[in-house]
C-alpha positions in Angstrom: 0.0 0.1 0.1 1.2 3.5 -0.8 1.5 5.8 2.1 -0.3 8.4 0.5 -3.2 6.2 -0.2 -3.6 5.6 3.6 -3.6 9.2 4.4 -6.1 9.8 1.7 -8.3 7.2 3.2 -7.9 8.6 6.7 -9.0 12.1 5.6 -12.0 10.3 3.8 -12.9 9.0 7.3 -13.7 12.5 8.5 -14.2 13.5 12.0 -17.8 13.1 13.3 -20.0 16.1 12.7 -22.0 18.0 15.4 -24.8 15.7 14.9 -22.5 12.5 15.3 -20.9 13.6 18.5 -22.7 13.2 21.7 -23.6 16.8 22.7 -23.9 15.8 26.4 -21.3 17.4 28.5 -22.0 14.6 31.1 -20.2 12.1 28.9 -17.0 13.9 29.0 -17.3 14.1 32.7 -17.9 10.5 33.0 -14.8 9.9 30.9 -12.7 12.1 33.0 -13.9 10.5 36.3 -13.2 7.0 34.9 -9.7 8.2 33.9 -9.0 9.5 37.4 -10.4 6.4 39.1 -8.0 4.3 36.7 -5.1 6.4 37.8 -5.8 5.8 41.5 -6.3 2.1 40.9 -3.0 2.0 38.9 -1.2 3.5 42.1 -2.8 0.8 44.1 -1.5 -1.8 41.8 2.0 -0.1 42.2 1.7 -0.2 45.8 0.9 -4.0 45.9 3.7 -4.6 43.6 6.2 -2.7 45.8 5.1 -4.6 48.7 5.9 -8.0 47.4 8.9 -6.5 45.6 10.1 -5.3 49.0 9.4 -8.6 50.5 12.0 -10.1 48.4 14.7 -7.7 48.9 13.7 -6.7 52.6 12.7 -3.1 52.2 12.1 -0.8 55.1 9.2 1.3 56.0 8.3 5.0 55.1 7.9 8.0 57.1 6.3 11.4 56.6 6.5 14.8 58.0 5.5 18.5 57.2 4.2 21.6 58.7 1.3 24.1 57.9 -0.5 26.9 59.5 -3.4 24.7 58.9 -1.8 21.8 60.7 -4.5 19.5 62.0 -4.3 18.6 65.7 -2.8 15.3 67.1 -4.7 12.7 68.9 -4.9 14.5 72.0 -7.0 17.4 70.5 -8.7 15.2 67.9 -12.7 14.8 68.2 -12.8 12.3 65.4 -14.5 9.1 66.9 -12.1 7.0 64.8 -8.8 5.7 66.3 -6.8 8.5 67.5 -3.4 7.2 65.8 -5.0 7.0 62.4 -6.5 10.5 63.0 -3.1 12.0 63.9 -1.3 10.1 60.8 -4.0 11.5 58.5 -3.6 14.9 59.9 0.1 14.6 59.2 -0.9 13.8 55.6 -3.2 16.8 55.4 -0.4 19.1 56.8 1.8 18.2 54.0 -0.8 18.9 51.4 -1.8 22.3 52.8 1.9 23.0 52.9 2.1 22.8 49.3 2.5 26.1 47.2 -0.6 25.3 45.2 -2.7 24.8 48.2 -3.9 28.4 48.9 -7.2 28.4 46.8 -8.3 25.4 48.8 -7.5 26.6 52.5 -10.8 28.8 53.0 -14.3 28.7 51.5 -14.7 29.9 48.0 -15.5 33.7 48.0 -18.6 33.4 45.8 -19.6 37.0 46.3 -16.3 38.6 45.8 -15.2 36.3 42.9 -18.7 36.9 41.5 -19.3 33.3 41.0 -23.2 33.5 40.5 -23.6 29.8 39.4 -21.1 28.3 41.8 -23.8 26.9 44.2 -25.8 25.6 41.2 -23.0 23.4 40.2 -21.5 22.6 43.7 -24.1 21.4 46.0 -21.6 20.6 48.7 -18.9 23.1 49.2 -15.7 22.0 51.2 -12.4 23.5 52.2 -9.5 22.9 54.6 -10.5 25.3 57.2 -14.0 23.6 57.5 -12.1 20.2 57.7 -9.8 21.4 60.3 -12.7 22.9 62.4 -14.6 19.5 62.1 -11.4 17.6 63.1 -11.2 19.8 66.4 -14.9 19.3 67.1 -15.7 23.1 66.5 -19.4 24.2 66.1 -20.6 20.8 67.5 -19.5 19.0 64.4 -17.1 15.9 64.1 -16.0 13.1 62.2 -17.1 9.5 62.8 -14.2 8.0 61.1 -10.9 8.9 59.2 -12.7 7.7 56.1 -15.1 10.7 56.4 -12.0 12.9 56.7 -10.7 11.3 53.6 -14.1 11.8 51.7 -14.1 15.6 52.5 -10.4 16.3 51.5 -11.2 14.6 48.2 -14.4 16.7 48.0 -12.3 19.9 48.2 -10.4 19.0 45.1 -13.3 17.1 43.3 -15.4 20.3 43.6 -12.4 22.6 42.3 -12.2 20.1 39.2 -16.1 20.1 38.7 -16.3 23.7 38.5 -13.4 24.8 36.8 -12.5 23.8 33.1 -9.6 21.2 32.9 -7.3 23.8 31.4 -7.9 26.1 34.3 -5.1 26.7 36.8 -7.3 25.9 39.7 -8.4 22.6 38.0 -4.7 21.7 37.3 -3.7 22.5 40.9 -6.3 20.6 42.5 -5.6 17.5 40.3 -2.1 17.4 41.3 -2.7 18.0 45.0 -5.4 15.1 44.9 -3.0 12.9 43.2 -0.6 13.4 46.1 -3.0 13.1 48.6 -4.3 9.7 47.1 -0.6 8.5 47.1 -0.3 9.0 50.9 -3.8 7.7 51.8 -2.8 4.4 50.1 0.1 4.1 52.5 -2.1 4.6 55.3 -5.2 2.5 54.0 -3.9 -1.1 55.1 -4.1 0.4 58.7 -7.2 1.8 58.4 -8.7 -1.5 57.1 -7.1 -3.4 59.9 -8.8 -1.1 62.6 -12.0 -1.4 60.7 -11.8 -5.2 60.8 -11.0 -5.2 64.5 -14.1 -3.1 65.1 -16.5 -5.5 63.2 -15.3 -8.5 65.0 -17.4 -9.5 68.2 -16.2 -8.5 71.5 -15.9 -11.8 73.1 -14.0 -13.2 70.3 -10.0 -12.8 71.1 -8.3 -10.8 68.4 -4.6 -10.5 67.5 -3.3 -6.9 67.6 -2.5 -6.8 63.8 -3.5 -8.5 60.7 -0.6 -9.7 58.8 0.8 -7.5 56.2 0.3 -10.0 53.6 -3.5 -10.5 54.2 -3.8 -6.7 54.1 -2.3 -6.2 51.0 -4.1 -9.4 49.4 -7.4 -7.8 50.4 -6.1 -4.5 48.8 -5.3 -6.4 45.7 -8.7 -8.1 45.5 -10.6 -4.8 46.0 -8.6 -3.1 43.3 -9.4 -5.9 40.8 -13.1 -5.7 42.1 -13.1 -1.9 41.3 -11.2 -2.6 37.9 -13.8 -4.9 36.7 -16.5 -2.3 37.7 -14.7 0.4 35.9 -14.5 -2.0 32.7 -18.4 -2.3 33.1 -19.0 1.3 33.1 -16.7 2.0 30.3 -18.5 -0.6 28.1 -21.8 1.0 29.2 -20.5 4.5 28.3 -19.4 3.4 24.9 -23.0 1.9 24.3 -24.5 5.1 25.3 -22.4 7.2 23.0 -22.8 4.9 20.0 -26.5 5.0 20.6 -26.4 8.8 20.4 -24.8 8.8 17.0 -27.2 9.2 14.0 -27.7 6.8 11.3 -24.9 6.5 8.7 -25.5 7.6 5.3 -24.7 5.4 2.2 -21.7 7.6 1.2 -20.3 7.1 4.7 -20.7 3.4 4.3 -19.0 3.4 0.9 -16.0 5.4 2.5 -15.9 2.9 5.4 -15.5 0.0 3.1 -12.9 1.8 1.1 -10.9 2.7 4.6 -11.3 -1.2 5.5 -9.3 -2.1 2.3 -6.3 0.1 3.3 -6.0 -1.4 6.9 -2.9 -3.4 7.7 -3.7 -7.1 8.0 -3.4 -7.0 11.7 -5.8 -3.9 12.0 -8.3 -5.6 9.5 -8.5 -8.7 11.8 -9.3 -6.4 14.7 -12.0 -4.6 12.9 -13.5 -7.9 11.9 -13.6 -9.0 15.4 -15.5 -5.8 16.1 -18.2 -6.9 13.7 -18.2 -10.5 15.1 -19.0 -8.9 18.7 -22.3 -8.0 17.6 -22.9 -10.7 15.0 -21.7 -14.1 16.7 -22.4 -16.1 13.3 -19.9 -13.7 11.3 -17.0 -15.9 10.3 -13.7 -14.1 10.8 -11.4 -16.9 10.1 -12.7 -17.6 6.8 -10.1 -17.3 3.8 -12.5 -15.0 2.1 -14.8 -12.7 4.1 -17.8 -10.9 2.6 -19.0 -7.8 4.7 -22.3 -6.5 4.0 -22.4 -2.8 5.3 -26.1 -2.6 5.0 -26.6 -5.7 7.0 -24.6 -4.3 10.0 -26.2 -2.4 13.0 -25.7 1.1 13.5 -23.6 0.4 16.6 -21.3 -2.0 14.6 -21.0 0.7 11.8 -20.0 3.6 14.0 -17.5 1.4 16.1 -16.0 0.5 12.8 -15.7 4.0 11.6 -13.9 5.2 14.8 -11.6 2.2 14.7 -10.8 2.5 11.0 -10.1 6.3 11.2 -7.8 5.9 14.0 -5.9 3.0 12.6 -5.4 4.8 9.2 -4.1 8.0 11.0 -1.7 5.9 13.0 -0.6 4.1 9.7 -0.2 7.4 8.1 1.9 8.8 10.8 4.3 5.8 10.8 4.6 6.1 7.1 5.6 9.8 7.5 8.1 8.9 10.4 9.6 6.2 8.4 9.9 8.5 5.2 11.8 11.1 7.3 14.0 8.3 8.7 14.8 7.1 5.3 15.4 10.8 4.3 17.9 11.3 7.1 20.0 8.0 6.4 20.2 9.1 2.5 21.5 12.6 3.7 24.1 10.9 6.0 25.3 8.5 3.3 25.5 11.4 0.9 27.7 13.2 3.6 29.9 10.3 3.8 30.3 10.0 0.1 31.1 13.7 -0.2 33.7 13.5 2.6 35.5 10.4 1.1 35.5 12.2 -2.5 37.0 15.2 -1.0 39.8 13.1 0.8 40.3 11.2 -2.4 40.8 14.4 -4.3 43.4 15.9 -1.7 45.5 12.8 -2.1 45.6 12.9 -5.9 46.8 16.6 -5.8 49.4 15.5 -3.5 
């Protein structure tokens, strides 16, 4: 296949029109939410991997520190009903987060009037900030946390609110995302202790308990929970794909023709993947036959649009590879020419001597 043909075919598979693309903003927000959850779960997987790798090499523990004018008080001042030691450790984590140079916008309640954010309370139903968290941890105004998980949820809410209200390119959104990632990293280190404490509370009082569950058991549970959450994300992603495709309009005859032409320009590997997409919605479709006949008019709209998105991306990828390969060949040819010229000059000097 000539590279230009693939690029031309990719151009023919033009981007979806406004009518094709789901206009609902909630789709984008759901994708962002799934992406963030996936990032968190990836960190958990890395934490589990580090644990078992540490067992092989005998690694030590971690320690954390930090200070802030928003320092959360220790166990003796805490009014959280959860384990005082866990509250103190989580307070230390919050101190590190609020000490960051980007934490300033999140330390006090949002100044809705001063900043003229007329729609803020329409979008954000439960405002949260670190001064409110601090007051609740200290038991001020008659409020208090019942567990460290409630504190964790409110810290997350601070940053979730900021990312929900502000566009992803806004400075506040970017700052909130970075600080939330840092907080999640440190929470994962505390999580095994939190789960151990919760497990002890769930056991009957008359049953003897050991002081600590083995680290192996705690990490094994974390791995299982992570796997369960990943499976749930896969389900949500499949459902989101289905919803997006259903919002697409009916494909025109000309678009089907272009789709068929695009299929002909796919690499053998991508063509096999495309046929597998067809087989997912049509179990009787034989992808392993020597000669496959694909009737576009017989396919469902879901299959057609999934194929169109896949083919367009595959052709664009092939075109980019072809361009990169062409540049590499051009550079190699230029280097060869430089070498030949240098050799020719050397030979010319020798003849003159």
